[in-house]
N, C-alpha and C positions, 0 to 999 in steps of 0.2 A: 422498568422505570424510566421513563422519557427525561432526559434533563436539557436545558438549554442555557446558553452562557449570554448575560447581559453585559456586554463590554463598554468599560468606563476608561477614561486616559487617566485616571489617577485611584491609587486606593483608597484616598479618603473618600471619593465620592462613592464607592463600591459600598467602604464601611458603612456610610450614612444609611443607604438603601438597607444593607444587611440588617443593621440595627433597629429601624424601624418595622421591616417585615417580621423579625422575630418577636419584638417586643409588643407591637399593635395586632399583628394579625397571626402569630405563631406559626410561622412557614420558615422552615429551616433554610437555612442557605449556606453557601461556602464561597470564600473568596480566593480566587486562582489567579497566578499569571495566565495572561491570553495564551491559547497555545499557538505556535508559531504558524500552523495551517490557517488560522483565521486573516483574511485579507483585509486588515486595517495597519496605518500606518503608524510609526512610532511604538513606544512602551505602552502597555496597556494592561489593566487587571480586568477580570471578570467575576460576576456573580453568578454561581452556579445553583440552578433551581429546578425543581420539578416543571415541567411544560404546563403541568395543570395549574400551576400559580402564576403564570406570565403574564395574565391580564392583570390580577391586582397589582404585581411587582411593576408592570409597565406603567399603569397609571400613577404608582407613587413617584416613579422617574420624571414624568412630565409634570405632576403635581409640585414636585420638588424644584421644578426647573433647571434639571440637571442635563448635561448634553451626554448623551451615549453615542458610541461608534455603531451600534446595531445589537442586533439579536441573532444567535446562531446556534443550531442544535449541537449540543454537545459531542455527539458521534461522529457524524458527517461533516461537521462545520458547514452545513449549508446554512445560508442566511435567511433568516424569517423575517425579520423587520430591518 
């Protein structure tokens, strides 16, 4: 099961996206503190989802006009977006 991390600068932004993904699209997700291996500056929180749901989640982030520090593969921490 491949997972990705959508990185946000605040837990509030991650929580807003998580809430809508679960309520509107029935997509499970989890908020975690961003792993130290992810190359972003400052403190951040990530929304962990299955990669197959990335398109829906990323469109939601853009539709909500939220800023994200990027999307990374959960295992390798390789940047996807």
